[in-house]
C-alpha positions in Angstrom: 33.9 -44.8 90.6 30.8 -43.7 92.6 31.5 -40.7 94.8 29.4 -38.8 97.4 29.9 -35.1 98.0 28.5 -33.9 101.3 28.0 -30.2 101.3 27.2 -28.5 104.7 26.2 -25.0 103.8 24.7 -22.1 105.7 21.1 -23.2 104.9 21.1 -26.7 103.7 23.0 -30.0 103.8 23.3 -31.6 100.4 24.5 -35.0 99.4 25.3 -35.4 95.7 26.1 -39.0 94.5 27.8 -39.2 91.1 29.4 -41.8 88.9 32.8 -40.3 87.8 35.8 -41.4 85.8 38.9 -39.8 84.5 38.4 -37.9 81.3 34.6 -37.9 81.7 32.0 -35.6 83.2 30.4 -36.5 86.6 27.1 -38.2 86.1 24.6 -37.4 88.9 22.9 -40.5 90.3 21.0 -39.0 93.3 20.6 -35.8 95.2 19.4 -35.5 98.8 18.9 -32.3 100.7 17.9 -31.2 104.2 17.2 -27.7 105.4 19.3 -27.2 108.4 19.6 -23.3 108.6 22.9 -23.7 110.5 23.6 -20.0 110.2 20.4 -19.3 112.2 21.6 -21.6 115.0 24.4 -19.3 116.0 24.2 -17.4 119.3 25.3 -13.9 120.1 28.8 -15.1 120.9 29.1 -16.6 117.4 28.8 -20.2 118.7 26.8 -22.8 117.0 24.1 -23.7 119.5 23.8 -27.1 121.1 20.6 -27.8 119.2 22.2 -26.7 116.0 25.2 -29.0 116.5 22.9 -31.9 117.4 20.9 -31.4 114.2 24.1 -31.2 112.2 25.4 -34.5 113.7 22.1 -36.3 113.1 21.9 -35.1 109.5 25.5 -35.9 108.7 25.1 -39.4 110.1 21.9 -39.9 108.1 23.5 -38.7 104.8 26.7 -40.8 105.4 24.4 -43.8 105.7 22.7 -42.9 102.4 26.1 -42.6 100.7 27.0 -46.0 102.0 23.7 -47.5 100.9 24.3 -45.9 97.5 27.6 -47.8 97.3 29.8 -44.7 97.2 33.5 -45.8 97.3 34.3 -42.5 99.0 32.5 -39.6 100.7 33.9 -36.1 100.3 32.5 -34.0 103.1 33.0 -30.3 103.4 31.5 -27.2 105.1 31.4 -23.6 104.1 30.8 -20.2 105.7 28.6 -21.1 108.7 31.1 -23.5 110.2 34.0 -21.5 108.9 33.0 -18.4 111.0 31.6 -20.1 114.1 33.8 -19.5 117.1 33.3 -23.1 118.3 33.7 -24.7 114.9 36.7 -26.9 116.1 34.6 -28.4 118.9 31.6 -29.0 116.6 33.7 -30.6 114.0 35.3 -32.9 116.5 31.9 -33.9 117.8 30.7 -34.6 114.3 33.8 -36.8 113.7 33.5 -38.6 117.0 29.7 -39.3 116.6 29.6 -40.1 112.8 33.1 -41.0 111.7 32.8 -38.2 109.1 35.7 -35.7 109.0 34.1 -32.5 107.7 36.7 -30.3 106.0 36.1 -26.5 106.2 36.8 -24.8 102.9 38.1 -21.2 102.9 36.0 -18.7 100.9 38.9 -18.3 98.4 39.0 -22.1 97.8 35.3 -22.1 97.3 35.8 -19.5 94.5 38.7 -21.4 93.0 36.9 -24.8 92.9 33.7 -23.3 91.5 35.8 -21.6 88.8 37.3 -25.0 87.9 33.8 -26.4 87.4 32.7 -23.4 85.3 35.8 -23.7 83.1 35.3 -27.4 82.5 31.6 -26.8 81.7 32.2 -24.0 79.1 35.6 -25.1 77.8 38.6 -23.2 76.5 36.7 -21.6 73.7 34.9 -19.4 76.3 38.1 -17.4 76.7 38.5 -15.4 79.9 35.7 -16.2 82.4 34.4 -14.2 85.3 32.2 -16.1 87.8 29.9 -15.0 90.5 28.4 -17.4 93.1 26.0 -16.3 95.8 25.7 -18.5 98.8 23.9 -18.1 102.1 26.8 -16.6 103.9 29.2 -15.3 101.3 29.6 -14.1 97.7 32.5 -15.7 95.7 34.0 -14.0 92.7 36.7 -15.2 90.3 38.3 -14.2 87.1 40.8 -16.0 84.9 41.8 -17.4 81.5 43.0 -20.8 82.7 41.6 -23.5 85.1 43.1 -21.6 88.1 41.6 -18.1 88.3 43.9 -15.1 88.3 41.8 -13.5 91.1 39.5 -15.3 93.6 37.6 -13.4 96.2 35.2 -14.2 99.0 33.0 -11.5 100.5 30.6 -11.7 103.4 27.6 -10.8 101.2 25.6 -14.0 101.2 21.9 -13.9 100.7 21.0 -15.4 104.1 23.4 -13.2 106.0 22.1 -10.0 104.4 18.5 -11.0 105.0 19.1 -11.5 108.7 21.1 -8.2 109.0 19.1 -5.9 106.7 15.7 -7.3 105.6 14.0 -8.7 108.7 10.6 -7.2 107.8 8.3 -9.3 105.6 8.0 -7.9 103.0 11.0 -5.7 103.3 10.3 -2.0 103.3 11.0 0.0 100.2 13.4 2.3 102.1 15.3 -0.6 103.6 15.8 -2.1 100.1 17.1 1.2 98.8 19.5 1.6 101.7 20.8 -2.0 101.2 21.2 -1.3 97.5 23.4 1.7 98.2 25.4 -0.1 100.8 26.1 -3.0 98.4 27.3 -0.5 95.8 29.8 0.9 98.2 31.0 -2.5 99.4 31.7 -3.7 95.9 33.7 -0.9 94.5 37.1 -2.1 95.6 36.5 -5.9 95.1 35.1 -5.2 91.6 38.2 -3.2 90.7 40.5 -6.0 91.9 38.5 -8.6 90.1 38.7 -6.9 86.8 42.4 -6.0 87.0 43.7 -9.1 85.0 41.3 -8.3 82.2 37.7 -8.0 81.1 35.9 -11.3 80.7 34.9 -12.9 77.4 32.2 -14.7 79.3 30.5 -13.7 82.6 28.8 -16.5 84.5 26.5 -17.0 87.5 26.5 -20.1 89.6 24.5 -21.3 92.6 20.8 -21.9 93.4 20.2 -18.1 93.8 21.3 -17.3 90.2 19.3 -20.3 88.8 16.2 -19.1 90.6 16.6 -15.6 89.4 17.1 -16.7 85.9 14.0 -18.9 86.0 11.9 -16.0 87.4 13.0 -13.8 84.5 12.1 -16.3 81.8 14.9 -19.0 81.6 14.0 -22.6 80.9 12.9 -24.7 83.8 15.2 -27.4 85.3 13.2 -30.1 83.6 14.4 -28.8 80.2 17.8 -30.3 81.0 21.3 -29.1 82.0 22.5 -28.2 78.5 19.7 -25.6 77.7 21.2 -22.1 77.6 20.0 -20.0 80.4 20.8 -16.3 81.0 20.1 -13.5 83.4 20.1 -9.9 82.3 20.5 -6.8 84.4 17.4 -5.2 83.0 15.2 -8.2 83.8 16.7 -8.5 87.2 15.8 -4.9 88.1 12.2 -5.5 87.1 12.2 -8.7 89.1 13.4 -7.0 92.2 10.7 -4.3 92.0 8.2 -7.2 91.9 9.4 -9.6 94.5 10.4 -7.0 97.1 6.7 -6.2 97.5 5.8 -9.8 98.2 5.9 -11.8 101.4 8.2 -14.8 101.7 5.1 -17.1 101.6 4.0 -15.5 98.3 7.5 -15.7 96.8 7.5 -19.5 97.7 4.6 -19.9 95.3 6.7 -18.7 92.4 8.0 -21.3 90.0 11.6 -22.1 90.6 11.6 -20.8 94.2 11.7 -23.3 97.1 10.1 -22.4 100.4 13.3 -22.6 102.3 15.0 -20.0 100.0 12.0 -17.7 99.4 12.9 -15.6 102.5 16.4 -14.7 101.2 15.5 -14.3 97.5 15.3 -10.5 97.7 18.7 -10.1 99.3 20.1 -12.6 96.8 18.7 -10.6 93.9 20.1 -7.3 95.3 23.6 -8.9 95.6 23.3 -10.2 92.0 22.2 -6.8 90.7 24.9 -4.9 92.6 27.6 -7.3 91.5 26.6 -6.9 87.8 26.4 -3.2 88.2 29.8 -2.9 89.8 31.3 -5.0 87.1 29.4 -3.4 84.2 27.9 -6.7 83.2 24.7 -6.8 81.2 24.2 -10.5 80.9 25.3 -13.6 82.9 25.3 -17.1 81.5 24.0 -19.6 84.1 26.2 -22.6 84.7 24.7 -25.7 86.2 28.0 -26.8 87.7 29.5 -25.2 90.8 31.4 -26.0 94.0 30.4 -29.7 94.4 31.3 -30.5 90.8 34.6 -28.6 91.2 35.5 -30.8 94.2 34.8 -33.9 92.1 36.9 -32.7 89.2 39.8 -31.8 91.4 39.6 -35.2 93.0 39.7 -36.9 89.6 42.6 -34.7 88.5 44.8 -35.4 91.6 44.2 -39.1 91.3 45.1 -39.1 87.7 48.3 -37.2 88.4 49.2 -39.5 91.3 50.2 -36.7 93.5 50.4 -36.9 97.3 47.0 -35.3 97.6 45.4 -38.0 95.6 44.8 -40.0 98.7 41.8 -38.2 100.0 41.0 -40.2 103.1 41.9 -40.2 106.7 41.2 -43.1 109.0 39.2 -42.2 112.2 41.4 -41.9 115.2 41.2 -44.5 118.0 38.0 -44.3 119.8 36.1 -42.4 117.1 32.9 -43.6 115.6 32.8 -45.3 112.2 30.0 -46.3 109.8 29.4 -50.0 110.5 29.0 -52.7 107.9 30.1 -50.7 104.8 33.1 -49.9 102.7 32.5 -46.2 102.2 35.7 -44.2 102.8 35.0 -41.1 104.9 37.3 -38.6 103.3 39.5 -36.4 105.4 40.8 -34.3 102.6 39.3 -32.8 99.5 42.4 -32.2 97.5 44.9 -29.4 97.8 44.1 -26.1 96.1 47.1 -24.1 95.3 47.5 -20.6 96.6 
């Protein structure tokens, strides 16, 4: 079946359309992105601004229409840290639902980590042994470790690249002293989480997921995206240190000219690199394997699993309530659930 995954993140809204079937890997058909910077549209009271909410509604409506035109049988919409933390998230979500018919589901940070871990496990397989995964988003850092498809430990920390850029690295380029202070602060913040993450056992394979890790790997010599998903890509701690020394002296505009760095992410690249470096140092990791699958693929895989098992969570839709808007003229189901993730 053709599925649409609508991902409302801290920086971007991303619609991934895939053809998926039980027992097979999701086949990407199209990918559409819009830079929303939702986390930058939050006022001092922690509320998403009226302008930010309107842009979100317009974008969700547009992407839902694209999913319908793409003949998706179901749309799986979810949101992460920006909406999770906003003090008026319930009101914004209700307005999105009323205006577009799309029922955005807010994922917890721990569920983000668990679903991303599922995608990583399926990508590398059982022969990988115990896997440790790191995923750097705009608002949070997800960490997980396990030997099965459900991680033994799943953590979510407020150490996202966008968040740290706003809080620590406002100058462009960031000052040398500011980078050093942030580096020391990250080391202190990661001591306890790193210890907890490693408690079940050292990993046989350490993995990095997310756009941040892919960009960092590309800048340190990994193959470009055009080489295909199955080309092995790695990121080493030594090459990352050298990269940080280079990009921390550049402006965001100059970083945007680097291969593999988009203009909308160039501003937060230094913070993302510092989080990656600190995480690897805290966990004594020399090398990370880069996985092309992450949260969106994890959601799709969980969806297929629950439908195969015929469990109650297999029905991943909710009809709009009376008086709420719907997408006219199509058969796309606007999902009201993304599958239960066990605690």
